[in-house]
N, CA, C and O atoms as a DFTB+ gen file, in Angstrom:
760 C
 N C O
     1  1     -30.215      -8.326      54.057
     2  2     -29.653      -7.476      53.033
     3  2     -28.167      -7.740      52.937
     4  3     -27.464      -7.842      53.942
     5  1     -27.708      -7.846      51.706
     6  2     -26.310      -8.170      51.446
     7  2     -25.541      -6.884      51.223
     8  3     -25.993      -6.025      50.467
     9  1     -24.389      -6.727      51.861
    10  2     -23.599      -5.509      51.670
    11  2     -22.203      -5.889      51.159
    12  3     -21.615      -6.884      51.583
    13  1     -21.691      -5.065      50.233
    14  2     -20.346      -5.283      49.706
    15  2     -19.329      -4.687      50.647
    16  3     -19.568      -3.648      51.264
    17  1     -18.237      -5.324      50.748
    18  2     -17.138      -4.790      51.525
    19  2     -16.303      -3.875      50.629
    20  3     -16.360      -4.018      49.407
    21  1     -15.562      -2.978      51.168
    22  2     -14.767      -2.042      50.357
    23  2     -13.819      -2.747      49.381
    24  3     -13.581      -2.234      48.288
    25  1     -13.282      -3.896      49.745
    26  2     -12.372      -4.603      48.836
    27  2     -13.094      -5.028      47.563
    28  3     -12.498      -5.027      46.486
    29  1     -14.364      -5.389      47.673
    30  2     -15.132      -5.779      46.491
    31  2     -15.338      -4.583      45.566
    32  3     -15.245      -4.707      44.344
    33  1     -15.617      -3.436      46.156
    34  2     -15.755      -2.214      45.341
    35  2     -14.448      -1.941      44.594
    36  3     -14.444      -1.631      43.402
    37  1     -13.360      -2.063      45.317
    38  2     -12.053      -1.824      44.717
    39  2     -11.803      -2.784      43.550
    40  3     -11.371      -2.354      42.480
    41  1     -12.071      -4.078      43.747
    42  2     -11.854      -5.062      42.689
    43  2     -12.751      -4.807      41.478
    44  3     -12.316      -4.969      40.338
    45  1     -13.969      -4.419      41.714
    46  2     -14.889      -4.122      40.604
    47  2     -14.379      -2.919      39.814
    48  3     -14.380      -2.938      38.583
    49  1     -13.946      -1.880      40.513
    50  2     -13.421      -0.687      39.842
    51  2     -12.180      -1.039      39.026
    52  3     -12.054      -0.605      37.881
    53  1     -11.263      -1.818      39.597
    54  2     -10.056      -2.229      38.870
    55  2     -10.439      -3.025      37.631
    56  3      -9.885      -2.785      36.559
    57  1     -11.356      -3.952      37.746
    58  2     -11.801      -4.758      36.605
    59  2     -12.395      -3.869      35.511
    60  3     -12.079      -4.039      34.333
    61  1     -13.251      -2.923      35.895
    62  2     -13.872      -2.038      34.914
    63  2     -12.846      -1.148      34.221
    64  3     -12.933      -0.933      33.012
    65  1     -11.885      -0.633      34.963
    66  2     -10.834       0.216      34.375
    67  2      -9.984      -0.600      33.418
    68  3      -9.675      -0.132      32.323
    69  1      -9.595      -1.818      33.808
    70  2      -8.799      -2.668      32.924
    71  2      -9.573      -3.047      31.675
    72  3      -9.007      -3.076      30.582
    73  1     -10.853      -3.337      31.817
    74  2     -11.679      -3.701      30.658
    75  2     -11.801      -2.529      29.700
    76  3     -11.707      -2.705      28.485
    77  1     -12.006      -1.349      30.232
    78  2     -12.138      -0.165      29.379
    79  2     -10.824       0.127      28.674
    80  3     -10.819       0.462      27.490
    81  1      -9.710       0.005      29.385
    82  2      -8.397       0.262      28.780
    83  2      -8.103      -0.751      27.686
    84  3      -7.570      -0.393      26.636
    85  1      -8.444      -2.009      27.920
    86  2      -8.195      -3.042      26.908
    87  2      -9.023      -2.781      25.658
    88  3      -8.567      -3.058      24.548
    89  1     -10.230      -2.253      25.820
    90  2     -11.088      -1.964      24.675
    91  2     -10.603      -0.783      23.855
    92  3     -10.962      -0.662      22.684
    93  1      -9.793       0.093      24.442
    94  2      -9.291       1.270      23.734
    95  2      -8.074       0.972      22.877
    96  3      -7.694       1.801      22.050
    97  1      -7.456      -0.179      23.048
    98  2      -6.274      -0.520      22.267
    99  2      -6.678      -0.814      20.832
   100  3      -7.351      -1.806      20.554
   101  1      -6.261       0.056      19.929
   102  2      -6.532      -0.172      18.511
   103  2      -5.264      -0.713      17.871
   104  3      -4.162      -0.296      18.228
   105  1      -5.407      -1.629      16.940
   106  2      -4.225      -2.129      16.250
   107  2      -3.602      -1.030      15.388
   108  3      -4.281      -0.092      14.969
   109  1      -2.338      -1.159      15.140
   110  2      -1.648      -0.230      14.237
   111  2      -1.217      -1.015      13.005
   112  3      -0.869      -2.191      13.114
   113  1      -1.234      -0.385      11.841
   114  2      -0.834      -1.115      10.636
   115  2       0.644      -1.477      10.682
   116  3       1.473      -0.698      11.152
   117  1       0.960      -2.656      10.194
   118  2       2.365      -3.088      10.133
   119  2       3.093      -2.241       9.093
   120  3       2.554      -2.007       8.012
   121  1       4.301      -1.780       9.395
   122  2       5.064      -1.084       8.358
   123  2       5.354      -2.040       7.204
   124  3       5.481      -3.247       7.409
   125  1       5.455      -1.508       6.018
   126  2       5.816      -2.345       4.888
   127  2       7.236      -2.871       5.066
   128  3       8.084      -2.175       5.623
   129  1       7.505      -4.083       4.604
   130  2       8.896      -4.552       4.588
   131  2       9.702      -3.636       3.667
   132  3       9.146      -3.050       2.738
   133  1      10.981      -3.510       3.911
   134  2      11.808      -2.611       3.096
   135  2      11.946      -3.089       1.658
   136  3      12.216      -2.292       0.759
   137  1      11.762      -4.377       1.438
   138  2      11.781      -4.916       0.075
   139  2      10.720      -6.005      -0.028
   140  3      10.636      -6.891       0.822
   141  1       9.906      -5.925      -1.086
   142  2       8.927      -6.972      -1.325
   143  2       8.491      -6.965      -2.782
   144  3       8.729      -6.012      -3.523
   145  1       7.845      -8.057      -3.165
   146  2       7.241      -8.205      -4.490
   147  2       5.794      -8.610      -4.275
   148  3       5.510      -9.519      -3.495
   149  1       4.876      -7.938      -4.964
   150  2       3.454      -8.264      -4.863
   151  2       2.858      -8.333      -6.259
   152  3       3.189      -7.535      -7.136
   153  1       1.992      -9.283      -6.444
   154  2       1.214      -9.380      -7.669
   155  2      -0.210      -8.987      -7.294
   156  3      -0.792      -9.549      -6.366
   157  1      -0.773      -8.011      -8.026
   158  2      -2.076      -7.482      -7.660
   159  2      -3.015      -7.470      -8.855
   160  3      -2.600      -7.241      -9.991
   161  1      -4.273      -7.717      -8.580
   162  2      -5.332      -7.558      -9.561
   163  2      -5.968      -6.205      -9.283
   164  3      -6.481      -5.967      -8.190
   165  1      -5.936      -5.323     -10.270
   166  2      -6.505      -3.981     -10.127
   167  2      -7.825      -3.923     -10.878
   168  3      -7.934      -4.390     -12.012
   169  1      -8.809      -3.351     -10.236
   170  2     -10.098      -3.123     -10.870
   171  2     -10.357      -1.620     -10.804
   172  3     -10.596      -1.064      -9.732
   173  1     -10.305      -0.977     -11.965
   174  2     -10.560       0.463     -12.046
   175  2     -11.945       0.653     -12.636
   176  3     -12.090       0.905     -13.833
   177  1     -12.962       0.532     -11.795
   178  2     -14.359       0.676     -12.224
   179  2     -14.682      -0.215     -13.414
   180  3     -15.323       0.223     -14.370
   181  1     -14.238      -1.465     -13.353
   182  2     -14.527      -2.440     -14.400
   183  2     -13.402      -2.663     -15.387
   184  3     -13.435      -3.651     -16.121
   185  1     -12.422      -1.804     -15.439
   186  2     -11.246      -1.991     -16.286
   187  2     -10.203      -2.765     -15.468
   188  3      -9.765      -2.294     -14.419
   189  1      -9.808      -3.950     -15.949
   190  2      -8.930      -4.821     -15.170
   191  2      -7.473      -4.726     -15.604
   192  3      -7.166      -4.558     -16.784
   193  1      -6.581      -4.838     -14.617
   194  2      -5.136      -4.857     -14.852
   195  2      -4.493      -5.833     -13.872
   196  3      -5.024      -6.098     -12.794
   197  1      -3.350      -6.356     -14.267
   198  2      -2.491      -7.077     -13.333
   199  2      -1.268      -6.195     -13.127
   200  3      -0.625      -5.774     -14.089
   201  1      -0.952      -5.921     -11.867
   202  2       0.201      -5.088     -11.542
   203  2       1.229      -5.956     -10.831
   204  3       0.952      -6.584      -9.810
   205  1       2.413      -5.966     -11.405
   206  2       3.565      -6.671     -10.850
   207  2       4.383      -5.599     -10.126
   208  3       5.123      -4.847     -10.760
   209  1       4.251      -5.530      -8.799
   210  2       4.851      -4.455      -7.995
   211  2       6.135      -4.929      -7.325
   212  3       6.159      -5.958      -6.651
   213  1       7.203      -4.155      -7.525
   214  2       8.483      -4.386      -6.851
   215  2       8.773      -3.155      -6.012
   216  3       8.939      -2.059      -6.548
   217  1       8.836      -3.331      -4.695
   218  2       9.093      -2.227      -3.769
   219  2      10.479      -2.435      -3.172
   220  3      10.777      -3.498      -2.626
   221  1      11.321      -1.413      -3.279
   222  2      12.702      -1.520      -2.810
   223  2      13.099      -0.221      -2.110
   224  3      13.782       0.626      -2.685
   225  1      12.658      -0.081      -0.857
   226  2      12.959       1.114      -0.079
   227  2      14.463       1.258       0.132
   228  3      14.985       2.373       0.117
   229  1      15.154       0.159       0.324
   230  2      16.600       0.176       0.584
   231  2      17.334       0.952      -0.503
   232  3      18.248       1.722      -0.207
   233  1      16.937       0.754      -1.764
   234  2      17.589       1.421      -2.890
   235  2      16.774       2.596      -3.436
   236  3      17.111       3.150      -4.482
   237  1      15.709       2.977      -2.734
   238  2      14.927       4.155      -3.097
   239  2      14.185       4.048      -4.416
   240  3      14.208       4.978      -5.221
   241  1      13.518       2.907      -4.644
   242  2      12.838       2.713      -5.923
   243  2      11.601       1.833      -5.786
   244  3      11.488       1.010      -4.879
   245  1      10.681       2.039      -6.719
   246  2       9.416       1.318      -6.773
   247  2       9.088       1.102      -8.252
   248  3       9.214       2.026      -9.054
   249  1       8.671      -0.110      -8.613
   250  2       8.450      -0.437     -10.019
   251  2       7.119      -1.161     -10.167
   252  3       6.886      -2.183      -9.523
   253  1       6.247      -0.627     -11.020
   254  2       4.966      -1.248     -11.347
   255  2       4.992      -1.656     -12.809
   256  3       5.109      -0.805     -13.691
   257  1       4.885      -2.928     -13.066
   258  2       4.769      -3.436     -14.433
   259  2       3.298      -3.774     -14.606
   260  3       2.774      -4.653     -13.922
   261  1       2.629      -3.076     -15.523
   262  2       1.176      -3.100     -15.610
   263  2       0.723      -3.766     -16.902
   264  3       1.086      -3.339     -17.998
   265  1      -0.074      -4.814     -16.755
   266  2      -0.671      -5.494     -17.900
   267  2      -2.153      -5.188     -17.915
   268  3      -2.906      -5.702     -17.088
   269  1      -2.579      -4.348     -18.857
   270  2      -4.004      -4.070     -19.013
   271  2      -4.659      -5.277     -19.681
   272  3      -4.028      -5.964     -20.485
   273  1      -5.913      -5.531     -19.352
   274  2      -6.607      -6.667     -19.934
   275  2      -6.632      -6.528     -21.464
   276  3      -7.138      -5.545     -22.004
   277  1      -6.071      -7.539     -22.146
   278  2      -5.973      -7.584     -23.605
   279  2      -5.291      -6.341     -24.175
   280  3      -5.586      -5.922     -25.294
   281  1      -4.393      -5.765     -23.412
   282  2      -3.694      -4.551     -23.843
   283  2      -2.190      -4.696     -23.744
   284  3      -1.667      -5.785     -23.508
   285  1      -1.521      -3.607     -23.922
   286  2      -0.051      -3.570     -23.893
   287  2       0.476      -3.492     -22.470
   288  3      -0.212      -3.054     -21.547
   289  1       1.712      -3.928     -22.325
   290  2       2.415      -3.751     -21.058
   291  2       2.825      -2.293     -20.916
   292  3       3.301      -1.677     -21.870
   293  1       2.639      -1.751     -19.730
   294  2       3.089      -0.398     -19.400
   295  2       4.006      -0.502     -18.189
   296  3       3.853      -1.395     -17.355
   297  1       4.953       0.416     -18.102
   298  2       5.933       0.396     -17.024
   299  2       5.880       1.725     -16.285
   300  3       5.829       2.791     -16.898
   301  1       5.892       1.645     -14.963
   302  2       5.856       2.817     -14.086
   303  2       7.014       2.653     -13.105
   304  3       6.908       1.931     -12.113
   305  1       8.116       3.334     -13.397
   306  2       9.343       3.237     -12.598
   307  2       9.492       4.517     -11.789
   308  3       9.574       5.608     -12.353
   309  1       9.528       4.383     -10.463
   310  2       9.548       5.539      -9.565
   311  2      10.805       5.507      -8.704
   312  3      11.216       4.453      -8.220
   313  1      11.408       6.680      -8.521
   314  2      12.612       6.818      -7.714
   315  2      12.342       7.731      -6.527
   316  3      11.453       8.581      -6.575
   317  1      13.110       7.550      -5.471
   318  2      12.922       8.330      -4.256
   319  2      13.270       9.801      -4.439
   320  3      12.914      10.616      -3.588
   321  1      13.954      10.170      -5.522
   322  2      14.250      11.581      -5.768
   323  2      13.075      12.305      -6.408
   324  3      13.182      13.486      -6.736
   325  1      11.940      11.600      -6.591
   326  2      10.744      12.205      -7.149
   327  2      10.571      11.988      -8.640
   328  3       9.536      12.362      -9.192
   329  1      11.551      11.395      -9.310
   330  2      11.466      11.157     -10.742
   331  2      10.706       9.869     -11.010
   332  3      10.968       8.834     -10.397
   333  1       9.759       9.954     -11.940
   334  2       8.996       8.774     -12.363
   335  2       9.024       8.703     -13.878
   336  3       8.906       9.715     -14.569
   337  1       9.184       7.483     -14.380
   338  2       9.162       7.221     -15.819
   339  2       7.967       6.325     -16.111
   340  3       7.786       5.287     -15.474
   341  1       7.150       6.738     -17.084
   342  2       6.015       5.946     -17.548
   343  2       6.312       5.614     -19.005
   344  3       6.334       6.506     -19.853
   345  1       6.540       4.333     -19.302
   346  2       7.001       4.006     -20.647
   347  2       6.487       2.660     -21.119
   348  3       5.929       1.873     -20.354
   349  1       6.696       2.422     -22.410
   350  2       6.404       1.122     -23.012
   351  2       7.702       0.614     -23.632
   352  3       8.604       1.396     -23.929
   353  1       7.787      -0.676     -23.820
   354  2       8.969      -1.268     -24.456
   355  2       8.627      -1.812     -25.842
   356  3       9.433      -2.514     -26.451
   357  1       7.435      -1.490     -26.338
   358  2       7.046      -1.968     -27.665
   359  2       7.560      -1.012     -28.744
   360  3       8.348      -0.109     -28.461
   361  1       7.113      -1.218     -29.965
   362  2       7.592      -0.426     -31.096
   363  2       7.237       1.055     -30.993
   364  3       7.848       1.877     -31.676
   365  1       6.260       1.418     -30.153
   366  2       5.887       2.834     -30.016
   367  2       6.950       3.644     -29.277
   368  3       7.049       4.857     -29.460
   369  1       7.736       2.980     -28.453
   370  2       8.833       3.623     -27.705
   371  2       8.377       4.908     -27.003
   372  3       9.053       5.935     -27.060
   373  1       7.239       4.829     -26.354
   374  2       6.736       6.008     -25.646
   375  2       7.361       6.097     -24.256
   376  3       7.655       5.088     -23.615
   377  1       7.550       7.322     -23.822
   378  2       8.057       7.550     -22.474
   379  2       7.638       8.943     -22.023
   380  3       7.741       9.916     -22.770
   381  1       7.172       9.010     -20.801
   382  2       6.822      10.281     -20.183
   383  2       7.554      10.336     -18.845
   384  3       7.476       9.402     -18.047
   385  1       8.253      11.421     -18.613
   386  2       8.975      11.612     -17.357
   387  2       8.238      12.652     -16.530
   388  3       7.907      13.731     -17.023
   389  1       7.983      12.325     -15.272
   390  2       7.255      13.225     -14.378
   391  2       8.077      13.378     -13.107
   392  3       8.691      12.422     -12.631
   393  1       8.082      14.595     -12.562
   394  2       8.763      14.817     -11.291
   395  2       7.724      15.182     -10.227
   396  3       6.976      16.148     -10.381
   397  1       7.689      14.402      -9.156
   398  2       6.812      14.662      -8.023
   399  2       7.664      15.253      -6.904
   400  3       8.859      14.974      -6.814
   401  1       7.054      16.060      -6.062
   402  2       7.782      16.671      -4.949
   403  2       8.244      15.630      -3.922
   404  3       9.248      15.831      -3.239
   405  1       7.517      14.531      -3.820
   406  2       7.886      13.471      -2.883
   407  2       8.314      12.248      -3.672
   408  3       7.955      12.092      -4.840
   409  1       9.067      11.402      -3.042
   410  2       9.490      10.163      -3.686
   411  2       8.496       9.046      -3.427
   412  3       7.291       9.279      -3.330
   413  1       9.009       7.838      -3.317
   414  2       8.155       6.667      -3.123
   415  2       7.609       6.623      -1.692
   416  3       8.107       7.310      -0.800
   417  1       6.595       5.818      -1.499
   418  2       6.019       5.671      -0.160
   419  2       7.053       5.114       0.814
   420  3       7.805       4.199       0.477
   421  1       7.085       5.663       2.004
   422  2       7.958       5.141       3.063
   423  2       7.336       3.857       3.622
   424  3       6.126       3.659       3.504
   425  1       8.147       2.986       4.226
   426  2       7.575       1.768       4.827
   427  2       6.501       2.064       5.872
   428  3       5.585       1.263       6.054
   429  1       6.600       3.197       6.558
   430  2       5.625       3.554       7.602
   431  2       4.585       4.556       7.096
   432  3       4.061       5.348       7.879
   433  1       4.285       4.529       5.812
   434  2       3.377       5.507       5.220
   435  2       1.979       5.483       5.821
   436  3       1.221       6.438       5.650
   437  1       1.625       4.419       6.516
   438  2       0.297       4.331       7.133
   439  2       0.242       4.918       8.542
   440  3      -0.815       4.915       9.173
   441  1       1.372       5.422       9.040
   442  2       1.349       6.067      10.354
   443  2       0.308       7.183      10.333
   444  3       0.235       7.963       9.384
   445  1      -0.489       7.244      11.385
   446  2      -1.503       8.284      11.483
   447  2      -2.805       7.962      10.776
   448  3      -3.732       8.771      10.786
   449  1      -2.888       6.778      10.154
   450  2      -4.136       6.394       9.487
   451  2      -5.223       6.165      10.534
   452  3      -4.936       5.766      11.662
   453  1      -6.456       6.419      10.155
   454  2      -7.597       6.266      11.055
   455  2      -8.090       4.823      11.028
   456  3      -8.414       4.288       9.967
   457  1      -8.144       4.200      12.204
   458  2      -8.614       2.819      12.293
   459  2     -10.118       2.777      12.109
   460  3     -10.853       3.520      12.759
   461  1     -10.582       1.894      11.209
   462  2     -11.994       1.814      10.853
   463  2     -12.650       0.521      11.360
   464  3     -13.835       0.297      11.111
   465  1     -11.898      -0.327      12.063
   466  2     -12.463      -1.569      12.579
   467  2     -12.046      -2.767      11.736
   468  3     -11.101      -2.696      10.950
   469  1     -12.768      -3.860      11.915
   470  2     -12.466      -5.087      11.181
   471  2     -13.570      -5.389      10.180
   472  3     -14.750      -5.139      10.424
   473  1     -13.147      -5.937       9.040
   474  2     -14.088      -6.333       7.992
   475  2     -13.586      -7.623       7.356
   476  3     -12.384      -7.888       7.333
   477  1     -14.505      -8.414       6.844
   478  2     -14.139      -9.579       6.039
   479  2     -14.054      -9.117       4.591
   480  3     -14.986      -8.500       4.076
   481  1     -12.940      -9.415       3.939
   482  2     -12.774      -9.064       2.532
   483  2     -12.005     -10.183       1.839
   484  3     -10.959     -10.619       2.319
   485  1     -12.525     -10.637       0.724
   486  2     -11.888     -11.692      -0.077
   487  2     -11.545     -12.927       0.746
   488  3     -10.554     -13.601       0.468
   489  1     -12.354     -13.229       1.756
   490  2     -12.140     -14.413       2.581
   491  2     -11.186     -14.217       3.747
   492  3     -10.847     -15.184       4.428
   493  1     -10.744     -12.988       3.993
   494  2      -9.812     -12.694       5.085
   495  2     -10.474     -11.759       6.085
   496  3     -11.211     -10.850       5.704
   497  1     -10.206     -11.988       7.369
   498  2     -10.602     -11.026       8.391
   499  2      -9.497      -9.972       8.427
   500  3      -8.332     -10.290       8.665
   501  1      -9.872      -8.723       8.192
   502  2      -8.872      -7.660       8.058
   503  2      -9.120      -6.522       9.029
   504  3     -10.264      -6.190       9.339
   505  1      -8.034      -5.927       9.505
   506  2      -8.103      -4.615      10.122
   507  2      -8.103      -3.615       8.975
   508  3      -7.419      -3.808       7.970
   509  1      -8.877      -2.542       9.135
   510  2      -9.041      -1.575       8.057
   511  2      -8.657      -0.184       8.562
   512  3      -9.044       0.228       9.655
   513  1      -7.881       0.530       7.732
   514  2      -7.506       1.906       8.036
   515  2      -7.852       2.802       6.865
   516  3      -7.809       2.384       5.708
   517  1      -8.191       4.032       7.181
   518  2      -8.407       5.048       6.160
   519  2      -7.232       6.020       6.225
   520  3      -6.865       6.489       7.302
   521  1      -6.651       6.317       5.078
   522  2      -5.506       7.231       5.029
   523  2      -5.888       8.475       4.241
   524  3      -6.271       8.394       3.074
   525  1      -5.784       9.588       4.871
   526  2      -6.022      10.926       4.326
   527  2      -7.241      11.006       3.408
   528  3      -7.199      11.652       2.361
   529  1      -8.304      10.358       3.804
   530  2      -9.546      10.367       3.038
   531  2      -9.312      10.073       1.558
   532  3     -10.023      10.581       0.690
   533  1      -8.299       9.242       1.286
   534  2      -7.942       8.901      -0.095
   535  2      -8.077       7.406      -0.364
   536  3      -8.445       6.997      -1.465
   537  1      -7.778       6.593       0.646
   538  2      -7.880       5.149       0.444
   539  2      -8.179       4.425       1.735
   540  3      -7.940       4.929       2.832
   541  1      -8.709       3.229       1.570
   542  2      -8.915       2.297       2.675
   543  2      -7.933       1.158       2.463
   544  3      -7.833       0.603       1.369
   545  1      -7.207       0.814       3.526
   546  2      -6.161      -0.207       3.487
   547  2      -6.607      -1.374       4.353
   548  3      -6.921      -1.195       5.530
   549  1      -6.635      -2.579       3.769
   550  2      -7.081      -3.796       4.458
   551  2      -5.880      -4.693       4.709
   552  3      -5.165      -5.061       3.777
   553  1      -5.661      -5.045       5.982
   554  2      -4.512      -5.862       6.380
   555  2      -5.024      -7.097       7.124
   556  3      -5.835      -6.980       8.044
   557  1      -4.551      -8.275       6.725
   558  2      -4.949      -9.523       7.370
   559  2      -4.622      -9.461       8.860
   560  3      -3.499      -9.130       9.239
   561  1      -5.601      -9.779       9.699
   562  2      -5.440      -9.716      11.148
   563  2      -4.326     -10.650      11.628
   564  3      -3.554     -10.292      12.517
   565  1      -4.244     -11.839      11.043
   566  2      -3.294     -12.846      11.514
   567  2      -1.879     -12.609      10.986
   568  3      -0.928     -12.557      11.767
   569  1      -1.734     -12.465       9.664
   570  2      -0.389     -12.399       9.056
   571  2       0.162     -10.987       8.936
   572  3       1.364     -10.815       8.730
   573  1      -0.688      -9.974       9.061
   574  2      -0.326      -8.560       8.903
   575  2       0.058      -8.211       7.465
   576  3       0.654      -7.161       7.223
   577  1      -0.279      -9.089       6.502
   578  2      -0.012      -8.801       5.086
   579  2      -1.144      -7.953       4.519
   580  3      -2.293      -8.082       4.942
   581  1      -0.819      -7.078       3.555
   582  2      -1.893      -6.335       2.895
   583  2      -2.754      -7.281       2.067
   584  3      -2.240      -8.205       1.436
   585  1      -4.063      -7.048       2.072
   586  2      -5.008      -7.864       1.331
   587  2      -5.650      -7.050       0.205
   588  3      -5.840      -7.546      -0.906
   589  1      -5.977      -5.802       0.510
   590  2      -6.675      -4.978      -0.479
   591  2      -6.492      -3.508      -0.149
   592  3      -6.359      -3.133       1.016
   593  1      -6.485      -2.673      -1.193
   594  2      -6.552      -1.219      -1.064
   595  2      -7.728      -0.759      -1.888
   596  3      -7.913      -1.219      -3.014
   597  1      -8.523       0.137      -1.352
   598  2      -9.642       0.710      -2.095
   599  2      -9.445       2.216      -2.112
   600  3      -9.418       2.865      -1.067
   601  1      -9.307       2.766      -3.319
   602  2      -9.107       4.199      -3.491
   603  2     -10.454       4.880      -3.688
   604  3     -11.393       4.266      -4.196
   605  1     -10.555       6.125      -3.296
   606  2     -11.795       6.874      -3.441
   607  2     -12.145       7.141      -4.903
   608  3     -13.261       7.562      -5.207
   609  1     -11.211       6.904      -5.794
   610  2     -11.449       7.102      -7.225
   611  2     -12.206       5.928      -7.839
   612  3     -12.524       5.954      -9.028
   613  1     -12.500       4.900      -7.044
   614  2     -13.190       3.717      -7.552
   615  2     -12.237       2.593      -7.902
   616  3     -12.671       1.547      -8.384
   617  1     -10.981       2.780      -7.677
   618  2      -9.962       1.782      -7.982
   619  2      -9.771       0.847      -6.791
   620  3      -9.709       1.292      -5.645
   621  1      -9.677      -0.461      -7.075
   622  2      -9.434      -1.459      -6.027
   623  2      -8.202      -2.274      -6.390
   624  3      -8.046      -2.699      -7.534
   625  1      -7.339      -2.487      -5.424
   626  2      -6.160      -3.344      -5.609
   627  2      -6.337      -4.569      -4.719
   628  3      -6.453      -4.447      -3.500
   629  1      -6.356      -5.746      -5.333
   630  2      -6.483      -7.014      -4.609
   631  2      -5.118      -7.691      -4.639
   632  3      -4.635      -8.049      -5.713
   633  1      -4.491      -7.872      -3.486
   634  2      -3.157      -8.459      -3.400
   635  2      -3.271      -9.974      -3.557
   636  3      -3.926     -10.643      -2.758
   637  1      -2.629     -10.503      -4.588
   638  2      -2.695     -11.939      -4.880
   639  2      -1.504     -12.686      -4.287
   640  3      -1.663     -13.787      -3.760
   641  1      -0.313     -12.094      -4.370
   642  2       0.886     -12.672      -3.736
   643  2       1.636     -11.543      -3.056
   644  3       1.551     -10.387      -3.471
   645  1       2.375     -11.886      -2.001
   646  2       3.154     -10.895      -1.256
   647  2       4.412     -11.580      -0.750
   648  3       4.366     -12.332       0.223
   649  1       5.543     -11.320      -1.414
   650  2       6.811     -11.983      -1.091
   651  2       7.761     -11.002      -0.414
   652  3       8.351     -10.143      -1.071
   653  1       7.905     -11.133       0.893
   654  2       8.797     -10.266       1.659
   655  2      10.249     -10.594       1.312
   656  3      10.634     -11.763       1.280
   657  1      11.051      -9.563       1.054
   658  2      12.477      -9.736       0.779
   659  2      12.817      -9.984      -0.680
   660  3      13.996     -10.013      -1.035
   661  1      11.824     -10.162      -1.530
   662  2      12.100     -10.400      -2.957
   663  2      12.629      -9.120      -3.590
   664  3      12.120      -8.030      -3.328
   665  1      13.664      -9.262      -4.431
   666  2      14.312      -8.107      -5.059
   667  2      14.474      -8.373      -6.545
   668  3      14.932      -9.442      -6.946
   669  1      14.097      -7.400      -7.357
   670  2      14.274      -7.469      -8.804
   671  2      15.721      -7.134      -9.138
   672  3      16.320      -6.262      -8.509
   673  1      16.286      -7.825     -10.129
   674  2      17.684      -7.606     -10.516
   675  2      17.911      -6.140     -10.895
   676  3      17.043      -5.508     -11.498
   677  1      19.079      -5.606     -10.540
   678  2      19.394      -4.188     -10.758
   679  2      19.231      -3.748     -12.206
   680  3      18.736      -2.649     -12.456
   681  1      19.631      -4.572     -13.162
   682  2      19.572      -4.155     -14.569
   683  2      18.138      -3.917     -15.061
   684  3      17.936      -3.216     -16.052
   685  1      17.149      -4.490     -14.379
   686  2      15.749      -4.308     -14.785
   687  2      15.189      -2.958     -14.338
   688  3      14.098      -2.574     -14.759
   689  1      15.922      -2.236     -13.494
   690  2      15.455      -0.967     -12.952
   691  2      15.841       0.218     -13.852
   692  3      15.619       1.367     -13.471
   693  1      16.390      -0.028     -14.990
   694  2      16.836       1.058     -15.874
   695  2      15.746       1.415     -16.875
   696  3      15.278       0.557     -17.624
   697  1      15.343       2.683     -16.886
   698  2      14.404       3.157     -17.906
   699  2      15.120       3.134     -19.248
   700  3      16.342       3.278     -19.291
   701  1      14.384       2.953     -20.353
   702  2      15.027       2.897     -21.669
   703  2      15.686       4.231     -22.030
   704  3      15.290       5.290     -21.543
   705  1      16.686       4.152     -22.883
   706  2      17.473       5.330     -23.247
   707  2      16.605       6.424     -23.851
   708  3      16.895       7.604     -23.655
   709  1      15.554       6.071     -24.578
   710  2      14.724       7.104     -25.192
   711  2      13.968       7.941     -24.159
   712  3      13.447       9.002     -24.505
   713  1      13.893       7.501     -22.914
   714  2      13.297       8.326     -21.865
   715  2      14.161       9.542     -21.547
   716  3      13.664      10.551     -21.048
   717  1      15.443       9.442     -21.836
   718  2      16.361      10.520     -21.487
   719  2      16.576      11.494     -22.642
   720  3      17.287      12.487     -22.486
   721  1      15.979      11.226     -23.786
   722  2      16.082      12.124     -24.933
   723  2      14.790      12.885     -25.149
   724  3      14.679      13.665     -26.096
   725  1      13.831      12.671     -24.298
   726  2      12.539      13.335     -24.406
   727  2      12.646      14.709     -23.755
   728  3      12.895      14.801     -22.553
   729  1      12.464      15.761     -24.515
   730  2      12.595      17.125     -24.002
   731  2      11.365      17.586     -23.218
   732  3      11.432      18.578     -22.492
   733  1      10.254      16.882     -23.358
   734  2       9.006      17.291     -22.702
   735  2       8.907      16.668     -21.322
   736  3       8.159      15.713     -21.114
   737  1       9.648      17.200     -20.401
   738  2       9.577      16.727     -19.021
   739  2       8.500      17.500     -18.291
   740  3       8.371      18.710     -18.478
   741  1       7.742      16.836     -17.480
   742  2       6.596      17.436     -16.814
   743  2       6.829      17.468     -15.316
   744  3       7.285      16.481     -14.738
   745  1       6.523      18.588     -14.682
   746  2       6.603      18.688     -13.213
   747  2       5.212      18.537     -12.636
   748  3       4.231      19.030     -13.193
   749  1       5.145      17.858     -11.527
   750  2       3.866      17.651     -10.865
   751  2       4.074      17.838      -9.377
   752  3       5.036      17.313      -8.816
   753  1       3.189      18.574      -8.729
   754  2       3.307      18.720      -7.279
   755  2       2.158      18.011      -6.601
   756  3       1.103      18.592      -6.347
   757  1       2.387      16.732      -6.310
   758  2       1.412      15.910      -5.589
   759  2       2.140      15.080      -4.574
   760  3       1.517      14.307      -3.847
């Protein structure tokens, strides 16, 4: 009969504890860079858009230039003070100003997200997180770049390009003058 010596028991216990601890380490989502440019294909339950996203945390602003399939360009300019302008630059000269209680997303907006494991999406192996039961965020395991966001509303954002450090020229961040003459300002608490 073969008997283990106490040192073997000790080594087995240490190995099992280390293995269990290593298995408990979940990845955390990379914070967003303070400035980036992303081109995204949006699918809203079959309605397609291309979103040209400029994120500029340093200057407290976020800009979405939205091209609907075979439609007009729309602009969504957001400021960290909670003011958002939704406008067009065509002959309709439409503009809607909305005030949200919060400003743009912080670079660490995914802190506290629930880790959902790894999935293959669009040819990438991704770590996946769920944030406040509102969206699933897919991040490439190797590069830590965002690959896709899936919202519970049926909307999917597929990241086509992601340029860290890219900045849009300051003059492009100005909402048109007719946005400031619109008396119908709307408050929103979201």
